[in-house]
Backbone bond lengths (Angstrom), bond angles and torsions (degrees), N, CA, C in turn:
res aa  C-N    CA-C-N  psi(-1)  N-CA   C-N-CA  omega(-1)  CA-C   N-CA-C  phi
1 M - - - 1.452 - - 1.519 109.34 -
2 H 1.306 116.13 130.52 1.455 121.53 -179.06 1.529 109.85 -92.54
3 L 1.319 116.87 125.71 1.457 121.22 177.71 1.522 109.56 -96.06
4 R 1.312 115.45 139.99 1.461 120.60 -179.97 1.514 108.87 -86.28
5 R 1.314 117.29 123.58 1.459 122.34 -176.51 1.511 111.86 -132.55
6 A 1.298 114.98 -178.35 1.456 125.83 164.15 1.523 115.61 77.54
7 A 1.308 117.38 -116.82 1.462 123.29 -165.87 1.529 115.42 -45.67
8 P 1.328 120.80 -48.60 1.469 118.42 -177.85 1.516 114.07 -59.95
9 L 1.326 118.59 -37.54 1.458 119.69 178.25 1.514 110.63 -65.36
10 K 1.310 117.02 -40.30 1.465 119.69 176.67 1.521 109.52 -61.90
11 R 1.329 116.86 -40.77 1.459 121.15 178.81 1.525 110.57 -61.73
12 I 1.315 116.91 -41.79 1.466 120.78 178.34 1.525 109.65 -65.14
13 E 1.319 117.65 -48.25 1.457 121.34 -178.04 1.523 111.90 -62.10
14 E 1.325 117.37 -36.51 1.459 120.83 179.90 1.521 111.52 -63.67
15 H 1.317 117.65 -29.47 1.455 121.21 -176.64 1.523 113.54 -90.94
16 L 1.316 119.18 -12.87 1.461 120.61 -173.75 1.531 113.95 -51.30
17 P 1.331 120.61 -52.72 1.459 118.73 -174.74 1.525 113.87 -68.96
18 Q 1.311 117.99 -25.70 1.448 119.08 -172.80 1.524 113.15 -124.09
19 Y 1.340 116.85 27.32 1.460 119.50 -174.34 1.521 112.47 -58.36
20 E 1.328 118.40 -37.34 1.464 120.26 -175.95 1.529 110.81 -64.78
21 T 1.327 117.56 -45.10 1.459 121.03 178.24 1.515 110.45 -64.23
22 K 1.321 117.10 -45.29 1.461 121.24 -179.77 1.520 110.27 -62.14
23 K 1.341 116.52 -39.28 1.456 120.81 179.73 1.525 109.75 -62.45
24 Q 1.325 116.58 -44.12 1.459 120.55 179.89 1.524 111.46 -64.74
25 E 1.318 117.02 -34.24 1.459 121.15 179.58 1.523 111.92 -82.26
26 G 1.320 117.47 -4.52 1.462 121.37 178.06 1.512 114.54 77.20
27 E 1.334 117.59 19.29 1.461 120.42 -178.83 1.522 112.92 -82.23
28 I 1.321 117.62 -20.56 1.462 120.50 175.44 1.526 108.23 -128.86
29 S 1.303 115.40 155.08 1.461 120.22 -177.54 1.526 111.11 -75.28
30 E 1.317 115.68 162.78 1.464 121.66 175.40 1.525 110.83 -60.98
31 V 1.327 115.88 -38.02 1.465 120.58 -179.55 1.523 110.14 -62.36
32 L 1.320 116.05 -48.39 1.460 120.16 -179.85 1.522 110.42 -66.29
33 A 1.321 117.81 -38.73 1.464 120.81 177.93 1.529 110.75 -61.53
34 S 1.323 117.13 -41.90 1.472 121.05 178.18 1.521 110.79 -63.03
35 Y 1.335 115.92 -43.32 1.462 120.71 179.52 1.531 110.66 -64.23
36 L 1.321 116.87 -39.05 1.461 121.17 179.03 1.524 111.82 -63.85
37 L 1.319 116.58 -36.44 1.467 119.45 175.82 1.525 110.61 -60.52
38 I 1.317 115.75 -43.16 1.470 120.40 178.61 1.527 110.15 -65.04
39 L 1.336 116.86 -44.17 1.471 119.97 178.70 1.520 111.18 -58.82
40 N 1.320 117.15 -40.96 1.467 120.44 178.55 1.520 111.11 -61.41
41 K 1.323 116.37 -45.78 1.470 120.24 179.76 1.523 111.20 -63.83
42 L 1.331 117.02 -42.48 1.465 120.27 178.96 1.526 110.95 -66.09
43 A 1.332 116.96 -38.07 1.469 120.39 177.71 1.527 110.21 -62.94
44 Q 1.321 116.94 -39.15 1.465 120.78 177.54 1.530 111.22 -63.19
45 K 1.321 116.23 -26.40 1.464 121.18 178.31 1.531 112.24 -92.40
46 G 1.347 116.53 6.60 1.458 120.70 175.73 1.515 115.01 94.58
47 L 1.331 118.10 8.51 1.467 121.51 -179.80 1.528 110.52 -113.25
48 R 1.307 116.50 68.66 1.462 121.88 178.87 1.524 109.47 -79.60
49 I 1.319 116.65 138.98 1.457 120.66 176.93 1.534 108.72 -69.45
50 K 1.325 115.93 136.66 1.467 121.31 -179.99 1.530 109.15 -88.09
51 S 1.313 116.66 146.28 1.468 120.19 -178.79 1.527 111.81 -63.65
52 S 1.322 116.93 -22.14 1.466 120.37 -179.73 1.532 112.92 -89.95
53 E 1.326 117.76 -4.11 1.455 121.71 -176.13 1.528 112.58 -89.68
54 T 1.315 114.40 144.10 1.456 119.21 167.87 1.531 107.06 -80.95
55 L 1.306 116.67 166.90 1.459 119.51 177.21 1.524 110.56 -63.34
56 R 1.321 116.89 -34.80 1.473 120.22 178.78 1.533 112.04 -69.53
57 E 1.323 116.99 -37.04 1.469 119.71 176.75 1.526 110.13 -64.92
58 Y 1.317 115.76 -41.44 1.463 120.17 176.90 1.528 110.24 -63.38
59 L 1.317 116.53 -41.83 1.457 121.97 176.49 1.528 110.54 -54.37
60 Q 1.326 116.99 -44.55 1.461 120.62 179.94 1.528 111.59 -61.57
61 R 1.324 116.79 -42.03 1.470 119.69 179.17 1.522 111.54 -65.93
62 V 1.331 115.39 -42.08 1.463 119.48 -179.34 1.524 110.62 -64.50
63 T 1.328 117.29 -43.97 1.466 119.49 -177.92 1.531 112.06 -68.77
64 K 1.328 117.59 -28.03 1.468 119.54 174.34 1.524 110.51 -69.55
65 A 1.333 115.88 -41.57 1.468 120.28 -178.32 1.531 111.78 -75.47
66 Y 1.330 116.44 -34.50 1.467 122.17 -177.72 1.523 110.28 -132.21
67 P 1.308 117.98 77.81 1.470 120.84 -177.53 1.533 113.87 -56.50
68 D 1.329 117.02 -29.02 1.464 120.30 179.63 1.530 112.21 -66.36
69 F 1.329 116.98 -20.46 1.469 122.21 -178.73 1.522 112.06 -89.12
70 A 1.322 118.23 -11.10 1.468 122.50 -167.43 1.518 114.12 -49.69
71 E 1.304 118.03 -55.15 1.462 120.48 -175.05 1.534 111.96 -65.83
72 D 1.327 116.51 -46.87 1.466 120.13 -177.82 1.526 111.99 -69.34
73 F 1.337 116.78 -41.69 1.458 118.82 -179.83 1.527 110.58 -69.53
74 S 1.310 117.23 -32.78 1.466 121.05 175.18 1.531 110.47 -63.32
75 S 1.315 116.45 -43.03 1.468 120.71 179.86 1.518 111.69 -64.06
76 I 1.332 116.84 -45.80 1.468 118.05 -178.69 1.524 111.22 -69.72
77 T 1.324 117.46 -31.72 1.469 120.16 176.20 1.526 110.11 -64.28
78 R 1.321 117.46 -42.24 1.464 120.60 177.87 1.526 111.13 -61.47
79 I 1.323 116.38 -41.49 1.465 120.56 179.66 1.525 110.51 -65.10
80 V 1.324 116.97 -41.84 1.468 120.90 178.38 1.525 110.32 -63.83
81 E 1.319 116.76 -40.95 1.476 119.55 176.87 1.529 111.00 -61.09
82 D 1.322 117.14 -41.43 1.470 119.99 176.27 1.525 110.50 -61.06
83 E 1.312 115.82 -41.14 1.467 120.74 -179.27 1.531 111.45 -65.68
84 I 1.330 115.83 -42.59 1.464 120.01 -176.11 1.531 112.16 -80.81
85 Y 1.324 116.63 -47.95 1.464 121.06 -170.64 1.522 114.37 -98.58
86 G 1.313 116.53 -22.11 1.462 119.79 -174.87 1.513 111.70 -100.33
87 F 1.312 114.81 -143.97 1.459 121.51 -178.56 1.518 111.53 -98.86
88 G 1.304 116.48 15.85 1.456 121.20 -178.18 1.520 110.24 99.71
89 A 1.304 115.14 155.31 1.461 120.81 179.95 1.526 109.73 -77.53
90 S 1.320 116.01 147.97 1.462 120.62 176.62 1.535 109.08 -69.58
91 E 1.309 117.24 164.94 1.462 121.05 178.37 1.527 110.89 -61.28
92 D 1.326 116.90 -39.55 1.471 120.51 177.40 1.523 110.68 -62.48
93 D 1.344 116.37 -43.17 1.463 120.11 179.14 1.525 111.64 -66.56
94 K 1.323 116.95 -36.74 1.471 119.53 177.12 1.519 110.17 -61.37
95 H 1.324 116.16 -44.38 1.463 120.70 178.38 1.530 110.56 -63.44
96 L 1.329 116.14 -44.52 1.462 120.82 178.40 1.526 110.98 -61.05
97 A 1.321 117.78 -42.26 1.472 121.36 179.71 1.523 110.94 -59.44
98 N 1.316 117.09 -42.49 1.467 120.10 178.40 1.526 111.35 -63.85
99 L 1.325 116.81 -43.01 1.465 120.50 178.86 1.531 111.56 -64.63
100 L 1.331 115.96 -43.50 1.465 120.14 179.55 1.522 111.08 -64.42
101 A 1.325 116.21 -40.77 1.466 119.83 179.25 1.525 110.24 -61.32
102 Q 1.324 116.96 -45.67 1.465 120.41 178.60 1.529 111.04 -60.22
103 K 1.323 115.76 -43.43 1.475 120.49 -179.47 1.528 110.92 -64.35
104 L 1.337 117.48 -47.42 1.462 120.74 -178.18 1.528 111.67 -65.58
105 I 1.321 116.66 -41.43 1.460 119.90 179.23 1.521 110.40 -64.00
106 S 1.316 115.81 -40.96 1.465 120.51 177.23 1.537 110.55 -60.85
107 M 1.315 116.56 -43.20 1.479 120.73 178.90 1.528 110.86 -62.85
108 M 1.324 117.35 -38.15 1.469 120.74 -177.65 1.521 112.35 -73.56
109 E 1.330 116.99 -24.85 1.463 120.42 -178.18 1.515 112.37 -81.67
110 K 1.315 118.07 -9.46 1.469 121.23 179.77 1.497 111.56 -78.88
């Protein structure tokens, strides 16, 4: 099985500190911006994505630490992978990613 690594994680990490400005300027997609919000919240809770990790490996760590997030975080990870590696997320998936991000962030703030 081939794991997807490297460039996309660097791209995500490069945008972390300034995602809001980049989002407003249209340099990153809504899907990626939503995912970055979740990554920021998880990093604040001590679950920072490692530069050597694939998105799926990170997903496994997150679901072990937060089993209640498993289904929703799995869904948004799949959408982000489509956005990064595929032909882009569908409009329905983009909408779903935003809803999932809001739900997960709300859960983490409790």
